[in-house]
TILUMMAR-868449 format. One line per 10 residues: number of its first residue (from 0); their letters; for each residue x, y, z of C-alpha. Coordinates in Angstrom, 3 decimals. Example, Ala and Ser with C-alpha at 12.3 -4.5 7.8 and 13.67 -1.06 7.14 Angstrom:
2
0> as> 12.300 -4.500 7.800 | 13.670 -1.060 7.140 .
This chain:
666
0> xxxxxxxxxx> 0.000 0.000 0.000 | 2.899 2.363 0.619 | 3.764 2.523 -3.076 | 0.255 3.784 -3.848 | 0.984 7.011 -1.980 | 4.546 7.665 -3.065 | 5.172 10.987 -4.761 | 7.336 12.328 -7.564 | 6.201 15.961 -7.299 | 8.745 18.748 -7.721 .
10> xxxxxxxxxx> 7.928 20.975 -4.764 | 9.236 24.302 -6.188 | 6.715 23.896 -9.048 | 3.901 22.005 -7.352 | 3.529 24.133 -4.204 | 3.378 27.620 -5.842 | 0.953 26.290 -8.465 | -1.373 24.788 -5.870 | -1.249 27.885 -3.652 | -2.153 30.146 -6.579 .
20> xxxxxxxxxx> -4.998 27.859 -7.680 | -6.414 27.606 -4.151 | -6.230 31.386 -3.681 | -7.966 32.130 -6.973 | -10.643 29.452 -6.510 | -11.360 30.703 -2.977 | -11.607 34.273 -4.238 | -13.990 33.280 -7.055 | -16.243 31.202 -4.800 | -16.351 33.588 -1.815 .
30> xxxxxxxxxx> -16.678 36.835 -3.801 | -17.948 35.961 -7.289 | -19.065 39.492 -8.217 | -15.807 41.126 -7.150 | -13.850 38.341 -8.862 | -15.775 38.909 -12.080 | -14.989 42.645 -11.980 | -11.304 41.981 -11.312 | -11.074 39.423 -14.128 | -12.794 41.792 -16.547 .
40> xxxxxxxxxx> -10.641 44.797 -15.643 | -7.388 42.845 -15.896 | -8.482 41.297 -19.187 | -9.297 44.714 -20.658 | -5.933 46.062 -19.528 | -4.021 43.147 -21.036 | -5.993 43.299 -24.288 | -5.538 47.056 -24.586 | -1.835 47.238 -23.716 | -0.508 43.886 -24.935 .
50> xxxxxxxxxx> -2.805 42.971 -27.831 | 0.004 43.774 -30.271 | 2.250 41.266 -28.463 | -0.252 38.427 -28.888 | -0.660 39.225 -32.600 | 3.080 39.562 -33.267 | 3.948 36.511 -31.196 | 1.457 34.233 -32.947 | 2.681 35.497 -36.326 | 6.268 34.617 -35.349 .
60> xxxxxxxxxx> 5.243 31.162 -34.114 | 3.462 30.399 -37.395 | 6.351 31.540 -39.582 | 8.881 29.661 -37.433 | 6.893 26.411 -37.628 | 6.624 26.655 -41.423 | 10.342 27.489 -41.638 | 11.258 24.358 -39.657 | 9.160 22.187 -41.988 | 10.896 23.355 -45.184 .
70> xxxxxxxxxx> 14.398 23.931 -43.804 | 17.191 21.330 -43.601 | 16.381 21.114 -39.884 | 13.288 19.128 -40.823 | 15.316 15.954 -41.302 | 16.214 15.635 -37.628 | 14.234 13.053 -35.728 | 12.424 13.593 -32.420 | 14.429 10.895 -30.741 | 17.565 8.908 -31.638 .
80> xxxxxxxxxx> 18.260 8.535 -35.350 | 17.025 4.948 -35.419 | 13.758 5.584 -33.525 | 10.363 4.954 -35.133 | 6.899 6.391 -34.358 | 5.098 4.684 -31.482 | 1.564 5.157 -32.841 | -0.012 4.714 -36.254 | -0.919 7.848 -38.189 | -4.630 7.324 -37.479 .
90> xxxxxxxxxx> -4.187 6.945 -33.723 | -1.702 9.844 -33.671 | -4.075 12.170 -35.490 | -7.056 11.114 -33.358 | -5.226 11.824 -30.099 | -3.772 15.211 -31.034 | -7.057 16.353 -32.581 | -9.167 15.331 -29.575 | -6.761 16.987 -27.167 | -6.293 20.065 -29.333 .
100> xxxxxxxxxx> -9.664 21.516 -30.190 | -12.506 19.084 -29.646 | -14.832 21.011 -27.324 | -14.095 24.305 -29.071 | -15.169 22.966 -32.466 | -18.442 21.738 -31.028 | -19.097 25.015 -29.193 | -18.108 27.580 -31.825 | -18.615 25.944 -35.263 | -22.191 27.271 -35.480 .
110> xxxxxxxxxx> -22.127 30.111 -32.958 | -19.112 32.040 -34.226 | -19.998 32.448 -37.940 | -23.571 33.399 -37.039 | -22.344 36.017 -34.542 | -19.888 37.509 -37.070 | -22.653 37.555 -39.677 | -25.015 39.375 -37.310 | -22.344 41.647 -35.811 | -19.206 41.895 -38.002 .
120> xxxxxxxxxx> -16.139 43.853 -36.831 | -16.486 46.193 -39.835 | -18.989 46.590 -42.670 | -22.725 45.991 -43.021 | -24.357 43.352 -40.822 | -26.363 40.435 -42.249 | -25.115 40.908 -45.806 | -23.325 38.696 -48.311 | -20.068 40.486 -47.469 | -20.560 39.881 -43.736 .
130> xxxxxxxxxx> -21.200 36.174 -44.462 | -17.940 35.935 -46.428 | -16.113 37.818 -43.676 | -17.636 35.553 -41.016 | -16.184 32.428 -42.641 | -12.853 34.137 -43.303 | -12.543 35.146 -39.638 | -13.633 31.659 -38.541 | -10.913 30.003 -40.649 | -8.348 32.494 -39.371 .
140> xxxxxxxxxx> -9.153 31.801 -35.722 | -9.109 28.008 -36.148 | -6.451 27.596 -38.832 | -2.691 27.416 -39.107 | -1.956 29.946 -36.372 | -3.642 27.929 -33.651 | -1.898 24.697 -34.558 | 1.430 26.468 -35.091 | 1.331 27.462 -31.405 | 0.818 23.819 -30.436 .
150> xxxxxxxxxx> 3.461 22.649 -32.913 | 6.140 24.961 -31.515 | 5.675 23.830 -27.919 | 5.350 20.175 -28.948 | 8.516 20.353 -31.049 | 10.528 22.032 -28.319 | 9.511 19.429 -25.752 | 9.960 16.397 -28.003 | 13.284 17.557 -29.438 | 15.029 18.408 -26.177 .
160> xxxxxxxxxx> 13.588 15.480 -24.239 | 13.661 12.590 -26.712 | 16.766 13.569 -28.662 | 18.879 15.182 -25.970 | 17.724 13.514 -22.767 | 16.525 16.672 -20.991 | 13.378 16.631 -18.812 | 10.043 16.472 -20.644 | 9.221 19.966 -19.453 | 9.000 23.527 -20.775 .
170> xxxxxxxxxx> 12.189 24.537 -18.960 | 14.282 22.334 -21.262 | 13.794 24.777 -24.166 | 15.927 27.312 -22.289 | 18.972 25.038 -21.994 | 20.808 26.425 -25.053 | 20.463 29.884 -23.492 | 21.034 29.390 -19.757 | 22.512 25.893 -19.419 | 22.126 24.133 -16.072 .
180> xxxxxxxxxx> 20.242 27.094 -14.608 | 17.083 25.446 -15.981 | 17.234 23.234 -12.893 | 17.054 26.278 -10.604 | 14.625 29.119 -9.938 | 14.288 30.172 -13.584 | 13.288 26.675 -14.648 | 10.867 26.321 -11.722 | 9.227 29.640 -12.612 | 8.791 28.669 -16.276 .
190> xxxxxxxxxx> 7.218 25.342 -15.353 | 4.932 27.000 -12.788 | 3.668 29.363 -15.503 | 3.099 26.353 -17.746 | 1.136 24.507 -15.048 | -1.117 27.483 -14.341 | -1.653 28.203 -18.028 | -2.603 24.599 -18.649 | -4.974 24.331 -15.691 | -6.818 27.522 -16.597 .
200> xxxxxxxxxx> -6.760 26.810 -20.331 | -8.286 23.370 -19.837 | -10.755 24.742 -17.273 | -11.885 27.298 -19.879 | -12.634 24.509 -22.338 | -14.390 22.471 -19.688 | -16.515 25.492 -18.858 | -17.541 25.859 -22.511 | -18.254 22.154 -22.688 | -20.513 22.043 -19.651 .
210> xxxxxxxxxx> -22.458 25.107 -20.830 | -23.150 23.323 -24.102 | -24.009 20.002 -22.449 | -26.444 21.796 -20.159 | -28.129 23.477 -23.148 | -28.353 20.144 -24.963 | -29.921 18.380 -21.997 | -32.377 21.246 -21.615 | -33.327 20.951 -25.285 | -33.773 17.152 -25.132 .
220> xxxxxxxxxx> -35.033 16.504 -21.613 | -35.923 19.956 -20.266 | -33.263 19.734 -17.563 | -32.994 23.295 -16.179 | -30.123 25.528 -17.262 | -28.280 26.929 -14.267 | -25.130 26.915 -12.224 | -26.313 24.037 -10.000 | -26.860 21.766 -12.985 | -23.522 22.803 -14.448 .
230> xxxxxxxxxx> -21.645 22.043 -11.225 | -23.248 18.592 -11.074 | -22.285 17.981 -14.714 | -18.679 19.036 -14.091 | -18.510 16.700 -11.090 | -19.914 13.741 -13.048 | -17.761 14.234 -16.126 | -14.646 14.909 -14.037 | -15.292 11.547 -12.362 | -15.378 9.884 -15.789 .
240> xxxxxxxxxx> -12.200 11.722 -16.759 | -10.560 10.500 -13.550 | -11.321 6.894 -14.513 | -9.760 7.528 -17.916 | -6.712 9.039 -16.210 | -6.304 5.902 -14.083 | -6.431 3.719 -17.220 | -3.551 5.718 -18.713 | -2.545 6.893 -22.185 | -3.142 3.667 -24.126 .
250> xxxxxxxxxx> -5.982 2.286 -22.030 | -8.111 5.416 -21.728 | -7.072 8.455 -23.757 | -6.205 6.595 -26.961 | -9.498 4.670 -27.098 | -11.629 7.702 -26.232 | -9.788 9.767 -28.845 | -10.530 7.190 -31.525 | -14.194 7.099 -30.416 | -14.260 10.907 -30.741 .
260> xxxxxxxxxx> -12.976 10.661 -34.285 | -15.655 8.162 -35.336 | -18.507 10.129 -33.709 | -17.253 13.406 -35.181 | -16.985 11.777 -38.602 | -20.573 10.507 -38.361 | -21.932 13.909 -37.299 | -19.980 15.685 -40.023 | -21.161 13.291 -42.734 | -24.783 13.559 -41.597 .
270> xxxxxxxxxx> -24.829 17.383 -41.738 | -22.997 17.337 -45.070 | -25.488 14.964 -46.714 | -28.626 16.354 -45.049 | -27.605 19.983 -45.636 | -26.897 21.978 -48.812 | -24.234 19.542 -50.040 | -23.142 21.168 -53.296 | -23.282 24.642 -51.779 | -20.925 23.394 -49.060 .
280> xxxxxxxxxx> -18.477 22.011 -51.632 | -18.428 25.365 -53.414 | -17.980 27.370 -50.232 | -15.206 25.080 -48.969 | -13.071 25.911 -51.996 | -13.914 29.614 -51.781 | -13.310 29.734 -48.024 | -9.845 28.187 -48.402 | -8.976 30.571 -51.238 | -10.139 33.597 -49.264 .
290> xxxxxxxxxx> -8.225 32.414 -46.193 | -4.973 31.981 -48.118 | -5.439 35.325 -49.903 | -5.916 37.269 -46.675 | -3.761 35.326 -44.226 | -0.839 37.790 -44.086 | -3.092 40.824 -43.682 | -5.208 39.145 -41.005 | -2.138 37.924 -39.121 | -1.091 41.475 -38.353 .
300> xxxxxxxxxx> -4.442 43.294 -38.545 | -5.085 45.101 -35.270 | -8.173 47.055 -36.449 | -6.162 50.064 -35.252 | -8.138 52.477 -37.437 | -11.544 51.110 -36.389 | -13.349 51.304 -33.074 | -13.287 47.526 -32.597 | -11.039 47.101 -29.587 | -13.795 45.287 -27.686 .
310> xxxxxxxxxx> -14.335 42.986 -30.667 | -10.621 42.127 -30.761 | -10.473 41.272 -27.062 | -13.632 39.163 -27.299 | -12.509 37.254 -30.385 | -9.020 37.224 -31.914 | -7.081 38.069 -28.745 | -9.198 35.626 -26.768 | -8.466 32.850 -29.264 | -4.748 33.557 -29.387 .
320> xxxxxxxxxx> -4.612 33.640 -25.587 | -6.708 30.464 -25.366 | -4.395 28.591 -27.730 | -1.306 29.883 -25.907 | -2.756 28.886 -22.523 | -3.449 25.450 -23.971 | -0.008 25.202 -25.589 | 1.873 23.562 -22.670 | -0.930 21.011 -22.352 | -1.479 20.177 -26.030 .
330> xxxxxxxxxx> 2.187 20.668 -26.899 | 3.400 18.231 -24.272 | 0.652 15.756 -25.056 | 1.409 15.643 -28.786 | 5.127 15.532 -27.968 | 4.570 12.390 -25.896 | 2.696 10.680 -28.722 | 5.079 11.887 -31.468 | 8.381 10.328 -30.445 | 10.301 8.971 -33.408 .
340> xxxxxxxxxx> 8.869 11.288 -36.079 | 11.040 13.747 -37.995 | 10.583 17.483 -37.440 | 9.236 17.836 -40.985 | 6.767 14.989 -40.514 | 5.707 16.398 -37.155 | 5.079 19.940 -38.433 | 3.220 18.789 -41.553 | 1.116 16.362 -39.530 | 0.326 18.741 -36.668 .
350> xxxxxxxxxx> -0.179 21.798 -38.854 | -1.991 20.600 -41.955 | -3.920 17.420 -41.122 | -5.984 18.846 -38.213 | -6.354 22.185 -40.017 | -7.703 20.406 -43.092 | -10.279 18.556 -41.001 | -11.097 21.754 -39.098 | -11.742 23.663 -42.336 | -14.078 20.937 -43.570 .
360> xxxxxxxxxx> -15.891 20.861 -40.212 | -16.255 24.635 -40.016 | -17.510 24.862 -43.586 | -20.082 22.116 -43.133 | -21.473 23.512 -39.879 | -20.796 27.233 -40.347 | -21.950 27.563 -43.943 | -24.949 25.296 -43.331 | -26.005 27.633 -40.516 | -25.522 30.739 -42.676 .
370> xxxxxxxxxx> -27.350 29.097 -45.596 | -30.341 28.284 -43.383 | -30.523 31.928 -42.221 | -29.869 33.612 -45.576 | -31.764 31.300 -47.942 | -34.297 29.403 -45.846 | -35.440 32.127 -43.459 | -34.274 30.334 -40.317 | -33.781 33.634 -38.460 | -34.655 31.940 -35.174 .
380> xxxxxxxxxx> -31.097 30.590 -35.182 | -29.454 34.038 -35.237 | -31.805 35.235 -32.494 | -31.048 32.197 -30.318 | -27.283 32.533 -30.811 | -27.369 36.212 -29.876 | -29.279 35.320 -26.705 | -27.166 32.307 -25.615 | -24.231 30.978 -27.646 | -24.255 27.635 -25.822 .
390> xxxxxxxxxx> -27.601 26.771 -27.485 | -26.309 27.403 -31.026 | -25.521 23.810 -31.997 | -28.834 22.388 -30.770 | -30.938 25.162 -32.294 | -29.053 24.483 -35.533 | -29.746 20.737 -35.366 | -33.496 21.444 -35.017 | -33.418 22.318 -38.708 | -32.415 18.742 -39.666 .
400> xxxxxxxxxx> -34.260 15.412 -39.680 | -33.800 13.079 -36.669 | -32.773 16.158 -34.680 | -33.257 14.522 -31.270 | -31.103 11.518 -32.158 | -28.398 13.682 -33.712 | -28.464 15.981 -30.669 | -27.826 12.976 -28.415 | -24.802 12.088 -30.574 | -23.617 15.698 -30.257 .
410> xxxxxxxxxx> -23.947 15.624 -26.453 | -22.034 12.332 -26.264 | -19.335 13.840 -28.480 | -19.032 16.928 -26.259 | -18.773 14.667 -23.189 | -16.042 12.500 -24.733 | -14.158 15.609 -25.867 | -14.580 16.933 -22.323 | -13.127 13.734 -20.886 | -10.152 13.536 -23.272 .
420> xxxxxxxxxx> -9.319 17.199 -22.640 | -9.453 16.706 -18.888 | -7.473 13.483 -18.671 | -4.904 14.617 -21.245 | -4.514 17.877 -19.327 | -4.082 15.986 -16.062 | -1.394 13.792 -17.591 | 0.512 16.813 -18.867 | 0.226 18.976 -15.736 | 1.369 16.037 -13.634 .
430> xxxxxxxxxx> 4.431 15.617 -15.854 | 5.364 19.317 -15.622 | 4.776 19.464 -11.862 | 6.996 16.383 -11.452 | 10.003 17.883 -13.188 | 9.418 16.061 -16.484 | 8.879 12.587 -15.027 | 6.409 10.521 -17.024 | 5.546 7.448 -14.942 | 4.091 9.078 -11.852 .
440> xxxxxxxxxx> 1.750 7.777 -9.129 | -1.900 7.628 -10.154 | -3.057 9.790 -7.237 | -1.161 12.790 -8.670 | -3.029 12.597 -11.995 | -6.302 12.242 -10.085 | -5.440 15.356 -8.073 | -4.929 17.422 -11.237 | -8.089 16.073 -12.891 | -10.134 17.138 -9.856 .
450> xxxxxxxxxx> -8.319 20.502 -9.709 | -9.287 21.318 -13.290 | -12.923 20.572 -12.522 | -12.824 22.758 -9.406 | -11.248 25.666 -11.338 | -13.921 25.352 -14.047 | -16.634 25.550 -11.365 | -14.978 28.602 -9.793 | -14.784 30.432 -13.115 | -18.444 29.700 -13.868 .
460> xxxxxxxxxx> -19.397 31.070 -10.461 | -17.290 34.167 -11.082 | -18.976 35.238 -14.291 | -19.565 32.354 -16.651 | -18.439 32.845 -20.249 | -16.796 36.235 -19.623 | -14.751 34.887 -16.699 | -13.628 31.913 -18.800 | -12.422 34.207 -21.574 | -10.756 36.573 -19.102 .
470> xxxxxxxxxx> -8.835 33.761 -17.404 | -7.358 32.580 -20.716 | -6.229 36.033 -21.827 | -4.629 36.823 -18.465 | -2.843 33.497 -17.930 | -1.440 33.411 -21.468 | 0.483 36.693 -21.201 | 3.609 35.427 -19.374 | 3.719 32.322 -21.517 | 4.023 34.399 -24.716 .
480> xxxxxxxxxx> 7.473 35.482 -23.504 | 8.398 31.898 -22.604 | 7.420 30.703 -26.098 | 9.396 33.441 -27.855 | 12.500 32.540 -25.831 | 11.858 28.847 -26.566 | 11.831 29.551 -30.311 | 15.235 31.175 -30.060 | 16.558 28.282 -27.970 | 15.202 25.759 -30.487 .
490> xxxxxxxxxx> 16.795 27.577 -33.423 | 20.133 27.783 -31.640 | 20.078 24.079 -30.743 | 19.124 23.031 -34.290 | 21.849 25.234 -35.773 | 24.343 23.598 -33.444 | 23.201 20.105 -34.385 | 23.302 20.960 -38.076 | 26.925 22.088 -37.744 | 27.724 18.931 -35.838 .
500> xxxxxxxxxx> 26.010 16.727 -38.406 | 27.847 18.407 -41.258 | 31.179 18.159 -39.452 | 30.778 14.462 -38.823 | 29.631 13.830 -42.392 | 32.438 15.644 -44.187 | 35.394 15.204 -41.860 | 37.929 12.630 -43.041 | 37.624 9.306 -41.261 | 40.774 7.267 -41.752 .
510> xxxxxxxxxx> 40.559 3.626 -40.757 | 36.785 3.207 -41.115 | 35.014 0.220 -39.593 | 35.382 -2.111 -42.562 | 38.965 -2.757 -41.466 | 39.822 -5.941 -39.615 | 43.148 -7.531 -38.835 | 44.085 -11.018 -39.897 | 43.871 -13.001 -43.117 | 41.265 -12.819 -45.861 .
520> xxxxxxxxxx> 39.920 -16.083 -44.463 | 39.247 -14.364 -41.131 | 37.456 -11.543 -42.949 | 35.282 -14.016 -44.870 | 34.452 -15.839 -41.640 | 33.234 -12.574 -40.091 | 31.062 -11.731 -43.119 | 29.178 -15.037 -43.123 | 29.073 -15.486 -39.367 | 25.891 -14.766 -37.366 .
530> xxxxxxxxxx> 27.166 -14.969 -33.796 | 24.941 -16.271 -31.043 | 23.666 -13.794 -28.484 | 25.944 -15.085 -25.761 | 28.988 -14.887 -28.046 | 28.293 -11.224 -28.836 | 27.737 -10.422 -25.164 | 31.045 -12.057 -24.260 | 32.774 -10.042 -27.001 | 31.361 -6.764 -25.669 .
540> xxxxxxxxxx> 32.041 -7.580 -22.025 | 35.620 -8.688 -22.649 | 37.194 -7.603 -25.951 | 35.434 -4.239 -26.266 | 36.102 -3.328 -22.637 | 39.740 -4.264 -23.097 | 40.024 -1.967 -26.132 | 38.300 0.861 -24.276 | 40.707 0.512 -21.401 | 43.621 0.758 -23.852 .
550> xxxxxxxxxx> 42.256 4.090 -25.062 | 41.564 5.196 -21.498 | 45.134 4.436 -20.398 | 46.562 6.357 -23.338 | 44.339 9.412 -22.825 | 45.048 9.374 -19.087 | 48.719 10.009 -19.907 | 47.579 13.399 -21.220 | 45.514 14.107 -18.054 | 42.133 13.480 -19.709 .
560> xxxxxxxxxx> 39.310 12.428 -17.407 | 38.065 9.175 -18.955 | 35.447 6.797 -17.600 | 34.874 3.227 -18.816 | 31.803 1.337 -17.646 | 30.274 -2.052 -18.397 | 26.794 -3.474 -17.847 | 27.552 -7.194 -18.081 | 23.940 -8.349 -17.868 | 22.779 -6.285 -20.871 .
570> xxxxxxxxxx> 26.190 -6.296 -22.574 | 26.661 -2.532 -22.797 | 30.161 -1.066 -22.722 | 30.729 2.705 -22.623 | 33.723 5.004 -22.753 | 33.143 8.663 -21.868 | 35.731 11.415 -22.253 | 34.840 14.570 -20.325 | 35.092 17.967 -22.067 | 34.309 20.326 -19.157 .
580> xxxxxxxxxx> 31.584 22.706 -20.398 | 31.270 21.173 -23.882 | 29.790 17.904 -25.146 | 31.370 14.871 -23.565 | 32.550 12.261 -26.044 | 30.573 9.043 -25.639 | 31.292 5.804 -27.514 | 28.978 2.974 -26.585 | 28.691 -0.624 -27.800 | 25.492 -2.565 -27.200 .
590> xxxxxxxxxx> 24.320 -6.088 -28.003 | 21.317 -5.883 -30.334 | 19.343 -9.077 -30.953 | 17.890 -10.014 -34.351 | 16.215 -12.932 -36.086 | 18.718 -14.790 -38.233 | 17.846 -14.198 -41.909 | 16.951 -17.091 -44.177 | 20.075 -16.598 -46.300 | 22.398 -17.046 -43.326 .
600> xxxxxxxxxx> 22.949 -20.758 -43.952 | 23.150 -22.925 -47.075 | 19.941 -24.822 -47.894 | 21.604 -28.077 -46.807 | 22.009 -26.767 -43.248 | 19.063 -26.799 -40.849 | 19.848 -24.218 -38.105 | 19.217 -25.111 -34.480 | 16.869 -23.098 -32.244 | 19.835 -21.217 -30.774 .
610> xxxxxxxxxx> 21.073 -20.349 -34.275 | 17.755 -18.717 -35.236 | 18.707 -15.691 -33.124 | 21.911 -13.707 -33.415 | 23.288 -10.454 -32.017 | 25.322 -7.554 -33.364 | 27.765 -5.420 -31.393 | 26.443 -2.039 -32.543 | 28.081 1.329 -31.961 | 26.107 4.186 -30.407 .
620> xxxxxxxxxx> 27.309 7.780 -30.228 | 25.735 10.843 -28.590 | 22.953 11.101 -31.160 | 21.962 7.446 -31.299 | 22.732 4.225 -33.113 | 25.308 4.464 -35.911 | 24.037 1.108 -37.251 | 27.389 -0.613 -37.786 | 28.629 -3.799 -36.177 | 32.144 -4.237 -34.733 .
630> xxxxxxxxxx> 31.822 -7.890 -33.713 | 35.016 -9.751 -34.526 | 37.353 -6.756 -34.535 | 40.489 -7.152 -32.477 | 41.448 -4.704 -29.740 | 43.621 -2.481 -31.961 | 40.911 -2.062 -34.598 | 38.269 -1.268 -31.974 | 40.606 1.256 -30.377 | 41.238 2.780 -33.812 .
640> xxxxxxxxxx> 37.480 3.131 -34.407 | 37.073 4.826 -31.024 | 39.851 7.279 -31.932 | 38.250 7.894 -35.360 | 34.993 8.894 -33.707 | 36.849 10.897 -31.059 | 38.636 12.839 -33.837 | 35.301 13.631 -35.484 | 33.920 14.776 -32.155 | 36.868 17.120 -31.648 .
650> xxxxxxxxxx> 36.384 18.513 -35.148 | 32.748 19.209 -34.305 | 33.722 20.986 -31.074 | 36.181 23.164 -32.965 | 33.386 24.303 -35.293 | 31.028 25.093 -32.425 | 33.438 26.553 -29.881 | 31.692 29.945 -30.011 | 28.239 28.534 -29.196 | 27.780 28.147 -25.419 .
660> xxxxxx> 26.032 26.952 -23.378 | 25.266 23.922 -25.489 | 22.647 21.207 -25.464 | 23.776 17.941 -23.946 | 23.352 14.881 -26.130 | 22.861 11.840 -23.956 .
């Protein structure tokens, strides 16, 4: 029983985060009216004084993500060079999509275009131009910019953690800039900001979700709309999310995410076929064209010459802040499920696949809603949306056949999106608050799942929709600075790795690994031999260690600090040469087991059971497996190969001597 209550929390992050959350929740519950006024005033101040920073920052994040996809940096893998993706493309897409925007798509896909149509930022309301503008704004808010924010944080986390062995935490992005100080107060502060941003970002989404669920239940079963009902719903759905958290990433989140994808696909197909199908196909193409034509202008448009500051804070700035507040959560989550993918594959997948689906979804729901108002006289929808945005989806579904059944599907979809957002958020916050540790006690994830539900309740009590929007805008402000610094750290680290990669590729390597002492008969024997596992382990534990010690003794004569270690059980031998503040040189040999290929023996030979498995003595350097086998080399040849790689490492350090601190490659 003791193990059930062990802890891996990092107190300098966990304690300040919890204190802040408790203080804010207490304030919101004890003085809801005062809290609402404070949230509103702070939000207006941030939007008025720092709106330009949100717009500029998101523009930079989008351009940087696209740059990484097309640049030579895109070839680097999020993990060792030989690593492969853990999840299939379908499961990967389902998980990042469900975590990224699920509840928001359900809440705003009908409400937002109708509201822009009725009350556009500029121009004439309820006109053809306002309808076009409504869809253009909708695509802008839910398009590349939103996913670029997620992609940047996800890339930073996956790259530094999986490729360089740093903690799976936001602080790791600062390593190229401040070195080991990430483990001190600066790192703790960055992670605390990330925890708070995630908790309040997820709570905002949960608040939207419960408002919509309440409206759906009222429409179907006449369950009253009110704060009491909403608190009960949050409690029930948080309980379901807690169960999913206990089941873990593969047992709970993955399966729920795939269920979300199937339900969303069904709902989308139904509206597409039951609605104005060919009109939707036409508008999809036009919407994409309009979006691409106006994307640069809209990226930097502040409406500075129009009296629309309140519109900006309620819409574009709110969205940018919401995505930024969600970025630690979604970024870390997609990082965890993206190990083994290249940077280019990651950016293309995270940026374009969800955006493509989002554009289709928004066109089907948004343009169907506008079509029903403009061409079928369904003005009741615009009136209902203006009165209560949470009813938009269900009022919209009234216009379709089997509306009650489809509404039930929609409610189930909102609930499952709610659950995946909550349990994914809990998983991520727990990782950050534990200093980047992944396998933490279950009770910690349960604590964060409950905390998110409690914060959502507090925000609803303190002003409902306005308080939710205010919390996102306020909490995102400090994280904008963290993300901008992280971009610089990522660029610096990738530049360093590119120089290293080029140095190792082009530097002369005398005495490459094809060399072996002895006669041609010995060489032929090595080529056709498939050594048994135990033979390879013995070779690594004895011959390789002996060669490493030869190199160690020679380097020690020149006062180098050299360490040789050997894991006999797993047959891993390592030599490490320390380089003070620079990269240490690491040369590692591991036994890697394989199935013996069919061509290994002549047809006349029937291999024994032991011969059906063999092992290679493969060389690993700082950046992963070099995929060559040194089994059968004598001590001098192994020592020569170590020196070859050491010479390349020194050449790399010479080329990067001006770039410090550097990123450790473990």
